[in-house]
Each structure stands twice: as C-alpha cells, then as structure tokens.
C-alpha positions in Angstrom: 68.6 91.6 86.7 68.5 89.8 90.0 69.3 91.1 93.2 71.3 89.5 95.0 71.2 87.9 99.0 73.7 89.0 102.0 74.7 85.7 102.3 76.1 85.9 99.2 79.5 86.7 100.6 81.5 84.6 103.3 85.0 86.5 105.4 87.7 84.1 107.0 87.8 86.4 110.4 91.9 85.5 111.3 92.7 85.7 107.3 95.7 87.6 106.4 93.6 89.1 104.0 91.5 92.4 105.0 88.6 92.0 105.5 87.4 94.4 102.5 89.9 93.0 100.6 88.0 89.1 101.1 85.2 90.9 100.0 86.5 93.1 96.9 88.1 89.2 95.2 84.2 88.0 96.1 82.7 89.8 94.3 85.9 89.8 91.2 85.1 86.3 91.5 81.5 86.1 91.4 81.5 88.3 88.0 83.9 86.8 86.3 82.4 83.2 86.9 79.1 84.5 85.2 77.1 84.3 88.8 76.5 87.3 88.9 75.2 89.5 85.9 74.9 93.1 84.4 72.5 94.8 86.2 72.2 92.1 89.0 72.1 94.6 92.1 74.0 93.9 95.6 72.5 93.7 99.1 73.4 96.6 100.5 76.2 98.2 102.9 74.1 97.6 106.2 72.6 94.4 105.0 76.2 92.6 104.3 77.2 94.6 107.2 74.8 92.8 109.7 75.0 89.7 107.4 78.5 89.1 108.5 79.2 91.0 111.5 81.5 93.7 110.2 82.0 97.9 110.8 79.2 99.0 107.1 82.6 101.5 106.5 84.5 97.9 105.9 81.9 96.9 102.9 81.1 100.4 102.4 85.1 100.7 101.2 84.7 97.7 99.4 82.1 98.2 97.3 83.5 101.8 96.7 87.0 99.9 95.0 85.2 98.3 93.0 82.9 101.7 91.9 86.2 102.6 91.0 87.4 100.1 89.3 84.2 100.4 87.0 83.0 96.7 87.8 80.3 98.2 90.3 77.8 100.9 89.2 75.8 103.3 92.2 72.1 104.2 91.5 71.4 106.8 93.0 69.1 106.3 95.7 69.4 102.6 95.3 72.4 100.8 95.7 74.7 99.4 94.4 74.3 97.5 91.0 76.5 94.9 89.1 78.2 97.7 86.3 77.0 97.1 82.6 80.2 94.8 80.7 80.4 92.1 78.6 81.2 88.8 80.4 84.0 88.0 77.9 85.9 91.1 79.0 87.5 89.4 81.3 90.4 86.7 79.4 90.5 83.2 81.0 94.1 84.4 82.0 92.1 87.3 84.4 90.4 84.5 85.8 92.6 81.9 86.8 94.1 85.4 88.6 91.2 85.6 90.4 91.5 82.2 91.6 95.2 82.9 92.8 95.0 84.2 96.0 92.5 81.4 97.0 94.6 78.4 95.9 97.8 79.8 97.8 96.1 80.0 100.9 94.0 76.5 100.7 97.8 75.5 99.8 99.3 77.2 102.4 97.2 75.5 105.0 97.3 72.5 103.5 101.0 72.2 104.7 100.4 74.1 107.8 98.2 70.6 108.3 100.9 68.2 106.8 99.0 67.1 104.0 100.5 65.6 101.0 99.8 67.1 97.2 97.8 64.0 96.3 96.0 64.3 98.8 94.6 67.9 98.2 94.6 67.7 94.6 92.1 64.6 95.1 89.6 66.7 97.6 90.2 69.6 95.5 89.3 67.5 92.4 86.3 66.2 94.5 84.6 69.2 95.4 84.7 70.7 91.7 82.8 67.9 90.4 80.2 68.1 93.3 80.1 72.3 93.0 79.1 71.3 88.9 
C-alpha cells in the first residue's frame, strides 16, 4: 500500500471543466493506468486543498463522487484509499474513453493556437516517448 502525495494532482484554474471534475478524471486515469493500485492511500482532503489552493469542499466532492462509483473506499478515521478492484476491470475502451476529454481539450487549444495537426501529433508522439 502506497501513500500518494498531494502533488500527484494538478488543476487548470481557467478551464471550463469544474475543478472537482478535473480531480475525478485524474484519479480515474491514475487507477486505470496502474499508477494507483488497490489499497493505495490518497492524500487527505486538506492536503490536496492546500497543495492546489482550492476549497476543501471541492476535493471532498471529488472524493465522494469516486467513492459513490466504487473507485475509492473510505476507512473510518483514516481517509480514502483505492478500492479493491482488479486492474483488468477496465477495458481498453474504457481507459481510452477516460483519455478523450484531455485530448479534446488539447485539440481545442491546438486549433486556438493555429497549429497544424502534423506538428501537434509529432509533439504528442515525442511526449509519449519521453514518458516511457
């Protein structure tokens, strides 16, 4: 069981997507991608709120939504952890669907910057190779 750092999360304050939704999507991606495993402990609501300079109720709302969908479990007096769930529970299609909102935002920003698709795809390919 690993204890996750509050720096694990990031937000985009000016995004149209609410901050709690950004946090929900990040946790879903981290669990689906295997960076967070069953039993891993999440940082407390207060720690995340302080690290991101957001209202604790925003973080609490994100955690509650993830608990309601069964991705997180609450331990009495100890905080939240990733619920027991086999990693293979999410299909590739489900994991791809989790990535789609992030890529849609990146595509919109690329269009706003008037970047051609080949340049953007080249950059994305480079970033994928750097991460592995």
